[in-house]
C-alpha positions as CSV (number, residue, x, y, z in Angstrom):
1,M,41.3,-49.5,-0.3
2,P,40.6,-45.8,0.3
3,S,40.3,-44.6,3.9
4,I,37.0,-43.2,5.1
5,K,37.1,-40.3,7.4
6,M,34.4,-40.7,10.1
7,P,32.8,-37.6,11.6
8,S,33.9,-36.8,15.2
9,I,31.6,-37.4,18.2
10,K,31.5,-33.6,18.6
11,A,30.2,-33.1,15.1
12,C,27.6,-35.8,15.5
13,L,26.4,-34.2,18.7
14,A,26.2,-30.8,16.9
15,L,24.0,-32.4,14.2
16,V,21.7,-34.0,16.7
17,V,21.3,-30.8,18.7
18,S,20.7,-28.8,15.6
19,G,18.0,-31.2,14.5
20,W,16.4,-31.2,17.9
21,L,16.4,-27.3,18.0
22,G,14.7,-27.3,14.6
23,V,12.0,-29.7,15.8
24,V,11.5,-27.5,18.9
25,A,11.3,-24.3,16.8
26,L,8.8,-26.0,14.4
27,G,6.7,-27.1,17.3
28,A,6.7,-23.6,18.8
29,A,5.7,-22.1,15.5
30,S,2.9,-24.5,15.2
31,A,1.7,-23.9,18.7
32,A,1.8,-20.1,18.1
33,A,-0.2,-20.5,14.9
34,Q,-2.9,-22.5,16.7
35,S,-3.2,-19.8,19.4
36,W,-3.6,-16.9,16.9
37,P,-5.4,-14.5,17.1
38,T,-4.8,-13.2,20.5
39,R,-6.5,-9.9,19.9
40,P,-8.8,-8.2,17.4
41,V,-8.1,-8.8,13.7
42,K,-8.5,-6.1,11.0
43,F,-9.0,-6.7,7.2
44,I,-8.0,-3.7,5.2
45,V,-10.0,-3.4,1.9
46,P,-8.8,-1.1,-1.0
47,F,-12.4,-0.1,-1.9
48,G,-15.4,1.6,-0.4
49,P,-18.3,-0.2,1.2
50,G,-20.4,-2.4,-1.2
51,A,-17.6,-3.4,-3.5
52,G,-17.1,-7.1,-4.3
53,A,-14.0,-7.4,-2.1
54,D,-15.7,-5.5,0.7
55,I,-18.7,-7.8,0.6
56,G,-16.5,-10.9,0.7
57,A,-14.4,-9.5,3.5
58,R,-17.5,-8.8,5.7
59,L,-19.0,-12.2,5.0
60,F,-15.9,-14.0,6.1
61,A,-15.3,-11.6,9.0
62,E,-18.7,-12.4,10.5
63,K,-18.0,-16.1,10.5
64,L,-14.4,-16.0,11.5
65,Q,-14.9,-13.8,14.6
66,R,-17.1,-16.6,16.0
67,K,-14.4,-19.2,15.4
68,W,-11.5,-17.0,16.5
69,G,-13.3,-15.6,19.6
70,Q,-12.0,-12.1,18.6
71,P,-13.6,-9.2,16.8
72,V,-12.8,-9.1,13.0
73,V,-13.1,-5.5,11.7
74,V,-13.2,-4.5,8.1
75,E,-11.6,-1.1,7.3
76,N,-12.2,0.5,3.9
77,R,-9.2,2.4,2.5
78,P,-10.1,3.3,-1.1
79,G,-8.1,5.4,-3.5
80,G,-4.6,5.7,-5.0
81,D,-4.9,2.7,-7.3
82,S,-5.0,0.5,-4.1
83,I,-1.7,1.8,-2.9
84,V,-3.4,3.7,0.0
85,A,-4.6,0.4,1.4
86,I,-1.4,-1.5,0.7
87,Q,0.7,1.1,2.5
88,A,-1.7,1.2,5.5
89,F,-1.4,-2.6,5.7
90,L,2.4,-2.7,5.4
91,S,3.1,0.3,7.7
92,A,1.1,-1.3,10.5
93,N,3.6,-4.2,10.6
94,D,1.2,-6.3,12.6
95,D,0.3,-9.9,12.0
96,H,-3.3,-9.1,13.2
97,I,-3.8,-6.5,10.4
98,L,-4.3,-8.2,7.0
99,L,-5.1,-7.1,3.4
100,F,-8.2,-8.4,1.8
101,A,-8.1,-7.5,-1.9
102,P,-8.1,-8.5,-5.5
103,S,-4.6,-9.4,-6.7
104,G,-5.4,-7.9,-10.1
105,N,-5.4,-4.4,-8.7
106,F,-1.7,-4.5,-7.8
107,A,-0.3,-7.2,-10.0
108,V,0.0,-4.5,-12.6
109,H,1.8,-2.0,-10.4
110,P,5.3,-3.0,-11.4
111,F,4.3,-2.4,-15.0
112,N,2.3,0.8,-14.4
113,Y,4.9,2.6,-12.2
114,A,8.6,3.0,-12.8
115,K,8.9,3.7,-9.0
116,L,6.7,2.1,-6.3
117,S,6.4,3.2,-2.7
118,Y,6.3,-0.4,-1.6
119,N,7.8,-3.8,-2.5
120,P,5.3,-6.2,-4.1
121,A,7.3,-9.1,-2.6
122,D,6.1,-7.9,0.8
123,L,2.6,-9.0,0.1
124,N,2.4,-12.6,1.3
125,P,-0.6,-14.6,-0.1
126,I,-2.4,-16.5,2.6
127,V,-5.7,-17.7,1.2
128,R,-7.6,-17.2,-2.1
129,A,-11.3,-16.6,-1.1
130,S,-13.1,-16.1,-4.4
131,N,-13.0,-15.3,-8.1
132,T,-14.7,-12.2,-9.4
133,I,-16.8,-12.9,-12.5
134,L,-15.7,-10.5,-15.3
135,A,-18.0,-9.6,-18.2
136,F,-17.7,-8.2,-21.7
137,A,-20.8,-6.0,-22.4
138,V,-22.2,-3.9,-25.2
139,K,-25.4,-1.9,-25.8
140,K,-28.6,-3.9,-26.0
141,D,-29.5,-2.8,-29.5
142,A,-25.9,-3.0,-30.8
143,P,-25.7,-4.9,-34.2
144,Y,-23.5,-7.6,-32.9
145,N,-24.6,-10.5,-30.8
146,N,-21.3,-12.3,-30.0
147,L,-17.6,-11.6,-29.7
148,K,-16.8,-12.5,-33.3
149,E,-19.3,-10.0,-34.6
150,F,-18.1,-7.3,-32.2
151,T,-14.5,-7.9,-33.1
152,E,-15.2,-7.7,-36.8
153,A,-17.2,-4.5,-36.4
154,A,-14.4,-2.9,-34.3
155,R,-11.8,-3.9,-36.9
156,K,-13.8,-2.2,-39.6
157,A,-14.0,1.1,-37.6
158,P,-10.5,1.8,-36.2
159,G,-10.5,4.5,-33.6
160,K,-14.3,4.8,-33.5
161,F,-15.1,2.4,-30.6
162,N,-14.7,3.6,-27.0
163,A,-14.3,1.3,-24.0
164,G,-14.8,1.6,-20.2
165,L,-12.4,-0.8,-18.4
166,V,-11.7,-1.6,-14.8
167,Q,-8.1,-0.7,-13.8
168,G,-5.6,-3.4,-13.4
169,T,-5.4,-6.8,-15.1
170,T,-8.7,-6.2,-16.8
171,E,-7.1,-3.3,-18.7
172,F,-4.1,-5.3,-19.7
173,T,-6.3,-8.2,-20.8
174,F,-8.4,-6.0,-23.1
175,W,-5.3,-4.3,-24.5
176,G,-3.8,-7.8,-25.2
177,Y,-7.0,-8.7,-27.1
178,C,-6.9,-5.5,-29.1
179,Y,-3.3,-6.2,-30.0
180,D,-4.0,-9.8,-30.9
181,Q,-7.0,-8.9,-33.1
182,K,-5.4,-5.7,-34.5
183,L,-8.1,-3.4,-33.1
184,Q,-7.9,0.3,-32.4
185,V,-10.3,0.9,-29.4
186,T,-10.0,4.1,-27.3
187,Q,-10.1,3.7,-23.6
188,V,-12.3,6.2,-21.8
189,P,-10.8,6.9,-18.3
190,Y,-13.3,6.6,-15.4
191,R,-12.7,7.7,-11.9
192,D,-15.7,5.6,-10.9
193,I,-16.1,2.6,-13.2
194,N,-19.7,2.1,-11.9
195,V,-20.7,5.0,-14.3
196,A,-19.5,3.1,-17.4
197,P,-22.4,0.7,-17.8
198,T,-24.9,3.6,-17.8
199,D,-22.8,5.3,-20.5
200,L,-22.8,2.1,-22.4
201,G,-26.6,1.7,-22.2
202,E,-27.0,5.3,-23.5
203,G,-24.6,4.8,-26.4
204,R,-21.8,7.1,-25.2
205,I,-19.3,4.2,-25.3
206,Q,-19.4,0.9,-27.2
207,V,-18.0,-1.7,-24.7
208,V,-17.5,-2.2,-21.0
209,M,-15.2,-4.9,-19.6
210,S,-15.6,-5.0,-15.8
211,S,-16.9,-7.2,-13.0
212,F,-20.2,-8.9,-13.6
213,A,-21.6,-7.1,-10.5
214,I,-20.9,-3.7,-12.1
215,V,-22.8,-4.4,-15.3
216,Q,-25.5,-6.5,-13.8
217,P,-28.0,-3.7,-13.0
218,Q,-28.0,-2.4,-16.6
219,W,-28.1,-5.9,-17.9
220,Q,-31.1,-6.8,-15.8
221,A,-32.8,-3.6,-16.8
222,G,-32.4,-4.7,-20.5
223,R,-30.2,-1.7,-21.5
224,I,-27.1,-3.8,-22.3
225,K,-26.2,-7.3,-23.3
226,I,-23.3,-9.5,-22.1
227,L,-21.4,-11.2,-25.0
228,A,-19.1,-13.3,-22.8
229,V,-17.6,-13.8,-19.3
230,N,-13.9,-13.6,-19.1
231,N,-13.5,-16.4,-16.5
232,K,-12.5,-20.0,-17.3
233,T,-16.0,-21.2,-16.3
234,R,-19.5,-19.8,-16.9
235,A,-21.1,-17.5,-14.4
236,P,-23.7,-19.2,-12.1
237,A,-25.8,-16.1,-12.4
238,A,-25.8,-16.2,-16.2
239,P,-25.1,-19.9,-17.3
240,D,-26.2,-19.3,-20.9
241,I,-23.5,-16.7,-21.6
242,P,-20.3,-18.3,-23.1
243,T,-16.8,-17.8,-21.8
244,A,-14.4,-15.8,-23.9
245,R,-12.5,-19.0,-24.7
246,E,-15.7,-20.7,-25.8
247,A,-16.4,-17.8,-28.0
248,G,-13.0,-18.2,-29.7
249,Y,-11.1,-15.4,-27.9
250,P,-8.8,-17.0,-25.3
251,S,-6.8,-13.7,-25.1
252,L,-9.7,-12.3,-23.2
253,E,-9.6,-15.0,-20.5
254,L,-9.1,-13.7,-17.0
255,E,-9.7,-14.8,-13.5
256,G,-10.4,-12.1,-10.9
257,L,-8.6,-13.4,-7.8
258,V,-9.7,-12.1,-4.4
259,G,-8.0,-13.1,-1.2
260,L,-6.1,-12.4,2.0
261,F,-2.5,-11.2,2.3
262,G,-0.2,-11.0,5.3
263,L,3.3,-9.8,6.0
264,K,6.2,-11.6,4.4
265,T,7.4,-12.6,7.9
266,M,4.2,-14.6,8.6
267,P,5.1,-18.3,9.3
268,D,3.8,-21.0,7.0
269,A,2.0,-22.7,9.9
270,L,0.0,-19.6,10.5
271,K,-0.9,-19.1,6.8
272,E,-2.1,-22.7,6.6
273,K,-4.1,-22.3,9.8
274,I,-5.9,-19.2,8.5
275,A,-6.5,-20.9,5.1
276,A,-8.1,-23.9,7.0
277,D,-10.3,-21.5,9.0
278,F,-11.5,-19.9,5.7
279,R,-12.4,-23.3,4.3
280,E,-14.4,-24.1,7.5
281,A,-16.2,-20.8,7.3
282,A,-17.1,-21.5,3.7
283,A,-18.2,-25.1,4.3
284,D,-21.9,-24.6,4.8
285,G,-22.3,-22.7,1.5
286,T,-24.0,-19.6,2.9
287,I,-21.1,-17.3,1.9
288,G,-20.9,-18.9,-1.5
289,K,-24.6,-18.2,-2.2
290,R,-24.2,-14.6,-1.2
291,L,-21.1,-14.1,-3.3
292,E,-22.8,-15.6,-6.4
293,S,-25.6,-13.0,-6.1
294,T,-22.9,-10.3,-6.3
295,G,-21.0,-11.7,-9.3
296,Q,-18.4,-13.7,-7.4
297,V,-17.7,-17.4,-7.1
298,M,-16.3,-19.1,-4.0
299,N,-12.8,-20.6,-4.8
300,I,-10.9,-21.3,-1.6
301,G,-7.2,-22.0,-2.1
302,G,-4.3,-22.3,0.3
303,P,-1.1,-20.2,0.3
304,K,0.6,-22.1,-2.5
305,E,-2.5,-22.2,-4.7
306,F,-3.1,-18.5,-4.3
307,A,0.6,-17.6,-5.0
308,D,0.6,-19.8,-8.1
309,S,-2.5,-18.3,-9.5
310,I,-1.1,-14.8,-8.9
311,N,2.1,-15.7,-10.6
312,E,0.2,-16.9,-13.6
313,Q,-1.7,-13.6,-13.6
314,R,1.5,-11.6,-13.4
315,A,3.1,-13.6,-16.3
316,N,0.1,-12.9,-18.5
317,V,0.3,-9.1,-17.7
318,A,4.1,-9.2,-18.4
319,A,3.4,-10.9,-21.8
320,V,0.9,-8.2,-22.8
321,A,3.1,-5.4,-21.6
322,K,6.0,-6.7,-23.7
323,A,3.8,-7.3,-26.7
324,I,2.3,-3.8,-26.7
325,N,5.6,-2.1,-25.6
326,F,3.8,-0.6,-22.5
327,K,5.7,2.2,-20.8
328,P,5.3,2.9,-17.0
329,R,3.6,6.2,-16.0
330,N,6.5,7.6,-14.0
């Protein structure tokens, strides 16, 4: 019969002490999370006032400062393809300074830039707040009334259709659709994408793919028409408009994810606490109604849900970049 070597009393005591210290550390982390914030909180937004993410940040800030008992300030840091805001957030190195932003703006950075001034892994998802409704729009009197007709028209006129596209995952999604359907559509660069729907209504370009909020004024004025929304579900503000998948073009499906990010050193207990506070702030539906009026949909998700949805978004961008042999800018 083989002999069995029993652990020494010293080794057993070491295991017990180690486990006890782990429990103590976990309890301390949980207690610290529950006492956060201990001073004013700042949400850095990579857009100017009035943008979808800015509206969402301010709506949540108003409710959360009541619960937290601390001021919650929104700071707008637009420009630089969102890198200005990201660097401001990371360089602060402060767990009371957070980034409130759409993940689609920086999910493409590793593909757009050969060298980045920050490490994307340093952006730690805390809570998904909402989904931006994205829309595929054309001129009101255009001779196509659905995505199939538009696609066939563009295929018959290679190089003659021009598009206005929001930077980030929206661009990559549109490029993937063009690759899939063998279309040659020229992208018109816009410093301010808000100008694109006006150009569309006046016939200077043939398609705009952007947030619903950007095209909504021209759509309501009867100058353009929306052929589809890019999200997985229909827009509450336009329930009769089909999704891209319903229209037969799943390559155009895209969710605009907006949420809060912290430092990579932020403890899980604190992330869960903040996510729970966001859920509580959203519970009475007032934020959700305001978001819907600006082309957004409430979609609260915890740290893991947010991280998983971002990873899915990045995988889709990677697939498109590979298919079209996309080359970084620098």
